[in-house]
Backbone bond lengths (Angstrom), bond angles and torsions (degrees), N, CA, C in turn:
res aa  C-N    CA-C-N  psi(-1)  N-CA   C-N-CA  omega(-1)  CA-C   N-CA-C  phi
1 X - - - 1.473 - - 1.493 112.48 -
2 X 1.338 121.67 -36.76 1.451 124.16 -178.82 1.539 108.51 -63.57
3 X 1.316 118.33 -38.42 1.452 120.97 -176.65 1.549 109.72 -68.12
4 X 1.311 116.20 -39.73 1.498 118.69 175.73 1.511 111.92 -61.91
5 X 1.318 116.28 -44.35 1.497 120.97 178.47 1.500 110.86 -59.63
6 X 1.352 116.87 -43.97 1.415 121.07 175.95 1.495 114.72 -58.09
7 X 1.243 118.03 -49.03 1.422 125.10 177.47 1.591 110.69 -55.44
8 X 1.266 113.69 -48.36 1.492 117.16 -179.05 1.544 111.08 -66.27
9 X 1.331 114.99 -33.38 1.517 119.04 176.26 1.554 109.25 -64.19
10 X 1.372 116.84 -46.34 1.391 122.07 -178.92 1.507 109.81 -62.50
11 X 1.350 116.95 -46.38 1.466 120.76 179.55 1.500 110.71 -58.90
12 X 1.346 120.11 -40.26 1.424 123.02 173.70 1.515 114.80 -61.93
13 X 1.328 111.56 -41.30 1.559 117.05 179.41 1.536 107.69 -63.47
14 X 1.299 119.23 -36.86 1.473 119.30 -172.64 1.570 109.03 -65.02
15 X 1.354 119.26 -30.64 1.428 122.61 179.01 1.556 108.26 -73.27
16 X 1.318 119.02 -27.17 1.446 123.47 -178.06 1.553 110.97 -89.47
17 X 1.263 118.20 -17.39 1.460 123.99 -171.46 1.542 111.58 -52.48
18 X 1.338 121.40 -46.37 1.461 118.88 -177.48 1.484 113.79 -56.94
19 X 1.346 120.79 -31.55 1.384 124.03 177.61 1.512 110.36 -59.81
20 X 1.327 116.35 -36.43 1.529 119.67 -178.68 1.529 112.90 -77.51
21 X 1.249 119.86 -37.44 1.458 119.11 -173.74 1.519 114.22 -99.79
22 X 1.297 116.70 -8.28 1.520 119.79 175.40 1.512 109.12 -64.27
23 X 1.341 116.01 123.52 1.463 121.82 -178.25 1.515 114.03 81.98
24 X 1.349 117.58 3.87 1.466 118.76 179.58 1.502 112.24 -76.41
25 X 1.366 117.37 151.18 1.446 120.08 174.41 1.523 110.56 -86.96
26 X 1.328 118.49 -24.34 1.462 122.36 -173.43 1.488 112.64 -151.17
27 X 1.340 115.39 156.38 1.438 119.23 178.12 1.568 104.96 -144.37
28 X 1.285 115.14 142.55 1.528 121.33 174.42 1.518 103.34 -117.75
29 X 1.376 115.82 120.60 1.374 123.08 176.11 1.618 108.62 -107.92
30 X 1.294 111.43 118.12 1.459 119.19 -171.39 1.497 111.88 -107.67
31 X 1.365 114.73 134.87 1.423 119.74 173.27 1.561 107.65 -128.02
32 X 1.320 115.47 162.74 1.433 124.18 -177.52 1.573 108.58 -94.78
33 X 1.343 119.35 115.28 1.450 121.06 -176.61 1.543 111.36 -65.09
34 X 1.327 118.82 -9.05 1.453 119.43 179.60 1.551 112.88 -101.04
35 X 1.347 113.06 6.88 1.477 119.39 -179.11 1.492 110.20 -136.39
36 X 1.347 118.85 102.57 1.487 123.35 179.13 1.478 111.52 -54.90
37 X 1.385 119.66 -40.01 1.379 123.94 -179.41 1.618 113.80 -58.13
38 X 1.265 113.11 -32.21 1.523 117.03 177.29 1.492 112.99 -69.22
39 X 1.440 113.94 -32.78 1.447 116.62 176.24 1.467 111.49 -72.24
40 X 1.287 120.08 -37.83 1.495 122.76 174.53 1.502 111.59 -63.46
41 X 1.354 116.64 -38.40 1.518 117.24 173.29 1.526 115.00 -65.49
42 X 1.314 116.40 -32.30 1.367 118.95 175.29 1.521 114.26 -59.43
43 X 1.258 118.40 -33.43 1.464 125.34 -179.58 1.575 107.31 -67.66
44 X 1.264 118.16 -34.91 1.525 124.26 175.90 1.530 107.14 -69.81
45 X 1.298 117.61 -42.43 1.490 118.38 177.33 1.455 111.35 -61.08
46 X 1.390 115.11 -43.46 1.437 117.70 176.98 1.550 116.62 -55.30
47 X 1.351 110.09 -46.97 1.486 116.16 174.48 1.534 113.49 -55.41
48 X 1.363 113.08 -44.23 1.478 117.88 -179.51 1.571 111.11 -62.44
49 X 1.355 112.76 -41.84 1.462 119.00 -178.11 1.494 113.80 -67.54
50 X 1.337 115.04 -39.29 1.468 120.33 173.21 1.444 118.85 -68.22
51 X 1.321 116.47 -30.69 1.464 121.98 178.90 1.599 110.38 -80.92
52 X 1.336 118.92 -36.36 1.428 121.45 -172.60 1.489 116.13 -116.13
53 X 1.303 116.42 -10.42 1.470 118.35 -174.32 1.542 108.91 -91.82
54 X 1.358 115.20 176.94 1.387 119.66 179.61 1.547 114.34 -65.95
55 X 1.308 118.34 144.41 1.450 119.80 -170.65 1.463 115.24 -68.55
56 X 1.322 122.08 -22.88 1.436 122.44 -179.20 1.604 109.72 -110.24
57 X 1.293 118.86 25.58 1.465 119.91 -175.90 1.577 107.16 -69.83
58 X 1.348 113.80 136.98 1.490 119.78 175.13 1.458 105.24 -85.83
59 X 1.324 116.54 128.84 1.450 123.73 -174.85 1.535 107.96 -117.36
60 X 1.348 116.34 135.45 1.474 123.24 174.15 1.489 106.62 -123.17
61 X 1.288 117.85 135.05 1.451 127.34 173.07 1.531 107.18 -100.95
62 X 1.312 119.51 123.34 1.407 122.20 176.88 1.485 112.77 -119.31
63 X 1.329 115.46 120.78 1.448 119.14 175.23 1.480 108.18 -93.45
64 X 1.391 111.45 102.44 1.460 116.52 -176.03 1.518 114.27 -84.46
65 X 1.365 114.91 165.44 1.408 124.22 -177.36 1.516 112.77 74.18
66 X 1.321 117.10 34.15 1.473 120.19 178.53 1.518 109.58 -64.13
67 X 1.327 120.34 -16.75 1.448 122.81 176.71 1.564 109.78 -71.30
68 X 1.341 117.34 -9.49 1.498 119.46 -179.34 1.531 106.74 -109.47
69 X 1.351 120.70 42.58 1.437 120.16 -177.14 1.509 115.58 -59.59
70 X 1.299 119.30 -22.33 1.480 122.67 176.88 1.489 112.44 -65.90
71 X 1.337 116.95 -27.46 1.496 121.50 178.05 1.514 114.71 -99.75
72 X 1.343 115.41 15.12 1.470 121.52 -177.20 1.425 114.24 -58.35
73 X 1.349 116.52 131.22 1.454 124.40 170.87 1.475 114.29 -110.75
74 X 1.340 118.45 -21.02 1.398 126.03 179.43 1.531 112.02 -109.93
75 X 1.303 116.09 109.74 1.461 118.82 179.51 1.572 113.48 -62.64
76 X 1.261 115.30 135.62 1.470 118.46 -178.42 1.526 109.90 -59.48
77 X 1.294 120.11 -36.36 1.413 123.80 -178.44 1.571 110.14 -63.17
78 X 1.330 116.39 -40.96 1.442 125.64 -178.70 1.578 107.19 -62.47
79 X 1.286 116.14 -48.89 1.453 122.18 -177.96 1.520 109.69 -67.62
80 X 1.327 119.59 -39.56 1.453 121.08 179.99 1.506 110.09 -70.23
81 X 1.316 120.67 -37.55 1.419 123.27 177.55 1.529 109.78 -64.96
82 X 1.301 116.68 -40.46 1.531 118.19 176.49 1.556 110.61 -63.95
83 X 1.329 115.73 -44.92 1.476 118.26 179.88 1.473 111.69 -61.61
84 X 1.361 116.60 -39.19 1.495 120.87 179.16 1.510 107.82 -65.11
85 X 1.307 118.37 -39.05 1.459 119.58 -174.59 1.524 113.15 -66.57
86 X 1.351 114.92 -28.68 1.489 118.49 179.17 1.530 113.01 -106.41
87 X 1.335 115.46 10.65 1.502 121.72 172.82 1.517 110.37 64.15
88 X 1.328 116.43 48.52 1.469 120.57 172.15 1.496 115.60 -116.48
89 X 1.298 113.54 162.32 1.529 118.00 172.90 1.483 104.98 -70.90
90 X 1.314 117.91 145.25 1.447 124.01 171.97 1.494 109.59 -129.43
91 X 1.352 114.82 136.54 1.473 121.10 175.46 1.556 107.18 -153.82
92 X 1.308 114.13 146.53 1.503 121.33 170.23 1.512 105.72 -102.09
93 X 1.394 109.90 136.99 1.542 115.30 -172.10 1.460 107.01 -134.88
94 X 1.291 115.10 167.04 1.456 125.97 168.99 1.553 105.87 -136.66
95 X 1.376 113.10 105.14 1.409 118.82 175.35 1.568 112.16 -61.99
96 X 1.345 111.92 -34.93 1.434 118.26 -176.07 1.522 111.33 -68.02
97 X 1.284 115.73 -40.56 1.562 124.12 179.33 1.523 114.87 -101.47
98 X 1.277 117.33 6.32 1.481 125.69 -178.90 1.448 110.73 50.41
99 X 1.323 117.83 51.24 1.489 122.71 176.02 1.533 107.95 -96.13
100 X 1.268 113.71 124.77 1.534 123.51 179.19 1.540 115.17 56.98
101 X 1.239 115.84 20.24 1.497 116.17 177.28 1.539 108.59 -75.18
102 X 1.280 121.84 -44.98 1.419 126.15 179.78 1.533 107.02 -64.16
103 X 1.313 115.61 -44.93 1.501 122.77 -174.57 1.514 112.19 -59.45
104 X 1.306 116.32 -38.83 1.479 118.27 -179.05 1.517 110.14 -65.93
105 X 1.302 114.73 -40.00 1.576 114.83 178.74 1.506 109.71 -71.16
106 X 1.328 121.54 -32.82 1.414 121.43 177.29 1.564 111.53 -63.25
107 X 1.361 114.12 -44.29 1.490 120.06 178.70 1.507 109.69 -63.14
108 X 1.289 118.64 -42.08 1.517 120.29 179.54 1.536 108.85 -62.73
109 X 1.375 112.91 -45.44 1.491 112.90 -177.73 1.474 114.42 -64.41
110 X 1.322 115.74 -31.19 1.473 118.29 -179.11 1.553 107.00 -70.54
111 X 1.357 118.58 -40.46 1.402 118.53 177.67 1.521 115.84 -67.44
112 X 1.268 115.60 -35.19 1.452 117.51 177.78 1.520 109.45 -68.21
113 X 1.303 118.18 -35.47 1.441 123.60 177.26 1.591 106.48 -61.49
114 X 1.265 116.69 -46.54 1.457 121.63 -179.17 1.528 111.28 -58.51
115 X 1.336 117.94 -44.54 1.471 122.32 176.64 1.465 113.98 -65.27
116 X 1.355 116.50 -36.47 1.445 120.52 177.44 1.616 112.15 -66.98
117 X 1.333 113.83 -39.49 1.423 120.31 178.60 1.495 113.72 -74.15
118 X 1.309 116.86 -24.65 1.442 121.00 -171.55 1.466 111.44 -83.49
């Protein structure tokens, strides 16, 4: 039952998402490195963002839970190659251990500054 409720909640959020990223300067799309399906879902979110988000939005892809590399299902190289192919920032993070959290925001702010100056 809890899984069904979660799916319905996420589907409901998807319809509201454009309200959150419309007019945004940046977005961070996070996937779980220990769950391949979360990486596949990220690709759908990227399509959504590209279709309905601002044209110059700075996007970062964050592979979270890098502290659990023994349980990894998504290879870092695969995620990095995908991020490169769509011209986004890529970083692996650990929210639990605060690995690369600060760095992803610094990278985003530098790219926003470049866009503002350009």
